[in-house]
C-alpha positions in Angstrom: 10.5 15.1 50.0 11.7 18.1 48.6 11.6 21.6 50.6 13.3 24.5 51.0 15.1 26.6 48.0 17.5 24.0 46.8 17.2 22.4 43.3 17.4 18.5 43.4 18.8 16.4 40.2 17.7 13.4 39.7 20.3 10.6 38.8 19.5 6.9 37.4 22.4 4.4 37.4 22.1 0.6 35.7 24.0 -1.9 37.3 23.3 -5.6 36.9 19.8 -5.1 35.7 19.0 -3.2 38.9 17.9 0.6 38.7 19.5 3.0 41.8 18.3 6.3 42.0 19.8 9.2 43.8 19.7 13.0 44.5 22.2 15.7 44.3 21.1 18.9 45.7 22.8 22.5 44.6 21.7 25.6 46.7 20.3 28.4 45.0 18.6 31.8 46.1 14.8 31.8 46.6 13.3 33.7 42.7 12.7 37.2 43.1 9.5 38.8 43.5 10.1 41.8 41.1 11.7 42.3 37.7 13.0 46.0 37.0 13.0 47.4 33.6 15.5 49.9 32.9 15.3 50.9 29.2 14.1 54.3 29.0 11.3 55.0 26.6 10.9 58.5 25.4 7.6 59.1 25.4 5.7 60.7 22.0 3.8 63.7 22.8 0.3 64.7 21.6 -1.7 67.4 21.2 -5.5 66.8 21.7 -7.4 69.2 23.7 -9.5 67.8 26.9 -11.3 70.6 28.3 -11.1 74.6 28.7 -12.4 76.4 31.6 -12.5 79.7 33.2 -11.1 80.6 36.3 -12.7 83.0 38.3 -10.6 84.4 41.2 -11.3 86.6 43.6 -9.2 89.8 42.9 -8.5 90.8 46.7 -7.7 87.6 47.6 -3.5 86.9 47.5 -2.5 83.9 46.8 0.4 84.2 49.8 -2.8 84.7 51.9 -4.2 81.7 54.4 -8.2 81.3 53.8 -10.2 83.0 56.5 -11.1 80.5 59.1 -14.7 80.7 58.9 -16.1 81.2 55.5 -19.3 82.2 55.8 -21.2 81.2 52.3 -20.1 78.2 50.6 -21.5 77.0 47.4 -20.9 75.1 44.3 -21.9 76.4 40.6 -22.4 73.6 38.7 -22.2 74.3 34.7 -23.6 73.3 31.6 -20.7 71.6 30.2 -22.6 70.9 26.8 -23.0 74.3 25.8 -19.9 75.5 26.9 -18.3 72.6 24.4 -20.7 74.2 21.7 -19.3 78.0 22.4 -15.5 76.2 22.2 -16.4 75.4 18.2 -16.6 79.3 18.1 -12.8 79.3 19.8 -11.9 79.9 22.9 -12.4 83.0 24.8 -9.3 85.3 25.5 -9.6 84.4 29.5 -9.9 80.9 28.8 -7.5 78.0 29.9 -6.9 75.1 27.6 -6.1 71.8 29.0 -4.6 69.4 26.5 -3.4 65.8 26.7 0.4 65.6 25.7 1.2 62.0 26.7 -0.8 58.6 27.5 1.4 56.0 29.2 -0.3 52.2 28.9 -0.7 50.1 32.3 1.8 47.4 32.3 0.4 43.8 32.2 1.7 40.7 34.2 0.7 37.2 33.1 -1.4 38.7 30.5 -3.5 40.8 33.1 -3.5 44.3 32.9 -3.0 46.1 36.1 -4.3 49.6 37.2 -2.7 52.6 37.7 -4.1 53.7 41.7 -1.6 56.4 42.9 0.5 58.9 41.9 3.1 61.1 43.7 5.0 63.8 41.8 9.0 65.0 43.3 11.4 67.4 42.1 14.7 65.2 41.5 16.5 68.5 41.0 16.3 71.8 41.7 16.2 74.6 38.9 19.3 75.1 36.9 19.2 78.0 33.8 15.6 77.4 33.5 15.9 73.6 33.5 13.4 71.5 35.8 13.2 68.1 36.2 10.5 66.1 37.7 9.8 62.4 38.3 6.3 60.9 38.7 6.2 58.0 40.6 3.2 55.8 39.3 1.7 52.9 41.7 -0.3 50.0 40.2 -2.8 47.3 41.7 -4.6 44.3 40.8 -8.4 44.1 40.2 -9.6 40.8 42.0 -8.2 38.5 44.4 -4.4 38.4 42.7 -2.0 40.2 44.2 0.3 41.7 41.7 1.4 45.3 40.6 4.2 47.6 39.1 5.6 51.3 39.5 6.2 53.4 36.7 8.7 55.6 37.0 8.9 59.0 34.4 10.9 61.8 34.2 9.1 65.4 33.4 11.6 67.7 32.0 10.3 71.2 31.2 12.8 73.5 29.4 12.0 76.9 29.5 13.5 79.6 27.2 12.6 83.1 25.8 8.7 82.0 27.8 8.8 79.0 25.4 8.2 75.5 26.7 10.2 72.6 25.2 8.8 69.1 27.0 10.4 65.7 26.9 9.1 62.8 29.0 10.8 59.6 29.3 9.9 56.5 31.3 12.6 55.6 33.0 11.7 52.9 34.8 9.1 49.9 35.0 9.1 47.6 38.0 6.8 44.5 38.0 5.8 42.8 41.3 4.8 39.1 41.0 3.5 38.5 44.4 2.7 42.4 45.7 0.4 44.9 44.9 0.9 48.8 45.6 -1.5 50.8 47.6 0.8 53.7 48.5 4.0 55.1 48.3 6.3 57.9 49.4 9.8 59.1 49.2 12.2 60.1 52.2 15.8 60.5 52.5 16.9 58.8 49.3 14.5 55.9 50.0 11.1 54.9 48.5 8.7 53.2 50.5 5.8 51.0 49.0 3.0 50.1 51.3 0.4 47.5 49.7 -0.3 43.7 50.3 1.2 40.7 48.8 0.7 36.6 48.5 4.3 35.6 49.4 3.8 32.5 51.8 7.0 33.8 54.3 4.5 36.4 55.0 2.0 35.6 57.6 -0.8 38.1 56.6 -0.9 40.0 53.2 0.0 43.5 54.6 3.4 44.7 53.9 5.6 47.6 53.7 8.8 47.3 51.1 11.6 49.7 51.4 14.1 50.4 48.5 17.4 52.4 48.1 17.0 54.9 45.4 19.9 55.8 42.7 19.1 59.0 41.1 15.5 58.2 41.6 15.4 55.0 40.4 15.5 51.1 42.5 19.1 50.6 42.3 18.7 47.0 43.3 15.9 43.8 43.4 16.8 42.9 47.0 15.0 45.4 49.3 13.5 45.2 53.1 10.4 44.0 53.6 8.2 44.1 56.8 5.5 42.0 57.5 2.3 44.1 58.7 -0.7 43.0 60.1 -4.1 43.0 58.5 -4.8 42.3 54.8 -3.2 45.4 53.5 -1.2 48.6 53.9 -3.1 51.2 52.3 -0.9 54.3 52.6 2.6 55.3 54.0 4.0 58.7 54.9 7.6 60.1 56.2 7.4 62.2 59.0 10.4 64.1 60.5 12.8 60.9 61.8 9.1 58.4 61.4 7.7 56.4 59.0 4.2 55.7 59.5 2.1 53.3 57.5 -1.5 52.5 57.5 -3.1 48.9 57.6 -6.5 48.0 56.9 -9.7 47.2 57.4 -9.4 44.2 59.8 -7.1 44.9 62.7 -6.9 48.3 61.2 -4.6 51.2 62.6 -1.4 53.7 62.1 2.4 51.9 62.7 4.6 54.6 63.7 8.2 52.8 62.8 11.5 55.2 63.4 13.0 55.4 59.8 16.7 54.6 60.8 15.6 50.7 61.4 14.3 50.3 58.0 16.9 50.3 56.0 19.1 47.2 54.4 17.5 43.9 53.0 15.4 41.0 54.1 12.4 40.1 55.7 11.5 40.8 59.2 8.1 41.0 61.2 6.6 44.2 63.0 6.7 42.3 66.4 11.0 42.3 65.4 11.1 46.3 65.0 10.6 48.9 67.6 7.1 50.4 67.0 3.7 52.1 68.3 0.7 51.1 66.7 -2.8 53.0 67.3 -6.1 51.4 66.7 -7.9 52.6 63.9 -10.8 51.0 62.0 -10.2 51.2 58.0 -7.4 54.0 57.7 -6.9 54.5 54.0 -4.4 57.5 53.9 -2.1 59.4 55.3 -0.7 63.3 55.0 2.0 64.9 56.9 1.7 68.8 57.1 2.7 71.6 59.5 4.3 69.2 62.0 1.2 66.7 62.2 0.3 63.4 60.7 -3.1 63.0 59.5 -5.2 60.0 58.3 -8.5 59.5 56.8 -10.7 56.0 57.6 -13.7 54.6 55.8 -16.9 52.7 57.4 -17.9 55.6 59.3 -15.2 58.0 58.5 -13.1 59.8 60.6 -10.3 62.4 60.4 -7.0 61.1 62.8 -4.7 63.6 63.7 -1.6 63.5 65.6 0.4 66.5 66.4 3.9 66.8 67.1 5.3 68.2 70.3 8.5 70.4 70.2 10.5 67.6 71.5 10.6 65.9 68.1 7.8 63.9 70.0 3.9 63.3 69.4 1.1 64.1 71.0 -1.7 61.7 71.8 -3.8 61.1 68.4 -7.2 63.2 68.1 -10.0 61.4 66.1 -12.7 63.9 64.7 -15.9 62.0 63.2 -17.0 62.7 59.3 -19.6 61.8 57.0 -18.9 59.5 53.9 -16.5 56.7 52.8 -19.0 54.0 53.2 -18.2 51.9 50.8 -16.1 49.2 52.1 -12.4 48.5 50.9 -12.8 51.6 48.2 -10.6 54.6 47.9 -10.0 57.5 50.2 -7.5 60.3 50.3 -6.3 63.1 52.2 -4.4 66.9 51.0 -3.2 69.1 53.9 -2.0 72.6 52.8 -2.5 76.2 54.8 -4.1 74.5 57.6 -6.7 73.4 55.6 -7.6 69.4 54.6 -9.1 68.1 51.3 -10.5 65.3 51.8 -11.9 63.0 49.0 -14.3 60.3 50.8 -15.8 58.5 48.0 -19.8 58.4 48.1 -19.2 61.8 50.6 -17.8 63.9 47.8 -15.2 66.0 48.9 -15.3 68.0 52.1 -13.0 70.9 53.0 -12.4 71.6 56.9 -10.0 73.9 59.0 -8.0 71.8 61.0 -7.3 75.1 63.8 -11.2 74.2 64.4 -12.3 71.5 62.3 -14.9 73.5 60.9 -16.4 72.5 57.9 -15.5 74.9 55.0 -16.9 73.6 52.1 -18.2 70.4 50.3 -18.4 69.1 46.9 -20.5 66.2 46.2 -20.3 63.3 44.3 -20.4 63.6 40.8 -24.0 62.4 39.3 -23.9 60.7 36.0 -26.8 59.6 34.4 -25.3 56.8 32.5 -23.2 55.5 35.3 -24.2 53.8 38.7 -23.1 55.8 41.5 -20.2 53.3 42.8 -18.9 54.2 39.7 -18.6 57.8 40.0 -17.3 58.2 43.8 -14.3 60.4 44.7 -11.8 58.3 44.6 -9.2 61.4 45.5 -8.5 65.1 45.5 -5.4 66.9 44.0 -4.9 70.5 45.3 -2.5 73.1 43.7 -2.7 76.8 44.6 -6.7 77.9 44.2 -7.4 74.7 41.9 -9.0 71.5 43.5 -9.0 68.4 41.3 -11.3 65.6 41.7 -11.1 62.0 40.7 -14.2 60.9 40.1 -13.8 57.3 38.9 -15.4 56.4 35.7 -16.7 59.9 35.8 -13.8 61.5 34.8 -12.7 64.5 36.9 -13.8 68.1 37.8 -11.7 71.5 38.4 -13.0 73.7 41.2 -11.4 77.2 42.5 -11.8 78.4 45.8 -12.1 81.7 46.4 -11.0 84.2 49.3 -14.8 84.6 50.2 -15.3 80.8 50.3 -17.1 80.2 46.9 -16.2 77.4 45.5 -17.0 77.4 41.5 -16.6 74.2 39.1 -15.0 75.7 36.1 -14.0 72.2 34.1 -15.1 68.8 33.4 -13.0 66.3 32.2 -13.8 63.0 30.7 -11.4 59.7 30.1 -13.9 57.7 27.7 -15.8 54.6 29.3 -14.1 52.2 31.5 -11.2 54.8 32.4 -11.3 55.3 35.9 -9.6 58.4 37.3 -8.4 57.1 40.3 -5.9 59.8 41.1 -4.7 63.4 40.2 -2.0 65.3 41.0 -0.5 68.8 39.2 2.6 70.0 38.8 3.6 73.2 37.6 1.7 73.7 34.5 1.0 69.7 34.3 -1.9 67.7 35.4 -1.3 63.9 36.0 -4.4 61.5 36.1 -4.1 57.3 37.2 -6.7 56.3 35.1 -7.0 52.5 36.3 -6.5 50.1 33.2 -6.1 53.6 31.0 -2.8 54.3 32.5 -1.2 57.3 33.1 -2.5 60.7 31.2 -0.4 64.0 31.6 -2.1 67.0 30.5 -0.8 70.6 29.7 -2.7 73.7 31.4 -2.0 76.7 29.0 -1.6 79.9 30.4 -4.2 82.7 30.2 -4.1 84.9 27.2 -3.0 88.7 28.5 -6.1 91.0 27.4 -5.3 93.7 25.1 -5.5 97.3 26.4 -8.2 99.2 24.6 
């Protein structure tokens, strides 16, 4: 029987009409589960109008102010976009903003199968220097179906502004293909990249995994990593909080795992039991966020908001669990974004919900998108992205919508974005004047939002 990680060579020797067989063993390392492609690819820029919208803001509300804790009136204004498109043919108005597609990055393929873009994280790779700003976009890919295959793309967005003019360059710096693993969530902290996902590697007792890479100038510098065998079917999200790493696993044996960051560096594979950790039970946790010295999680099934606040001594209080509505579809995507003591949650069939983190009162709700030509399971709210006063919803094959929220609490829908059939918006993030969409099998799309034109004085 041949076993282990050795190669064996069969030799045949003929002597006096007799055949002799013997094996020679040669030690060799186990094959790596990933390949790294470092060939930089400068992306061709496009100039295609996606949509336009007019931002309606409350002039009495300053962006620096915190939204009021109790908002009496919350409403969603649904607009007739066919009429708005007809208006566009006459030329956009001075107070309209144009959202233009500037680049499309194809989804990578592995073993002849196309992967799907599922999650986006954006990090500034350097501080501003002479009006030059470099931003890196990290895109996680997973696989539709039972196979565990995935990828990571690292894209540099360089927007150099000179004399109020913008000069954009986009570069695909690195593509990492995972032959036996898919990625559901990622975060970067202390020059290390943390990937939560699922694997079919036979060395793992259960599929859920956390993988840690050291970064060099924003890229993965070595094919060898630190991998942790986690309980359950998949790692769904990961976030850094103070000196700790929190990772969510679900649906079966679901929960939140708290690990000290210092023990997660190096190389090799370890079981969770070999590491100092704390496990908090939570059925079907789907996404994590860290803000205001607190860790937040959103769970599916019977949707819940999970909150763990940090004490003054660097430790955390016992978690609170607040029941919500939505996120009823099994093994679906849900997300949470936190800013200004507000939580913005994408809850699948429950749409988007906005609550105060001071008293957990509801401040606003955006229903799931209703598309007359698509099944409702294809237009669930996969994710929410926020930026200043803007709220972007990732509506699956329904595309994406843009809302503004005023200081008086009104939610105004100001744009509707479509990318065509079978292109599912799974995640959306905004950085500066750019909006980045993870569109499943459609890969990544990056759009530029023009500034409002100044009105001429009469």
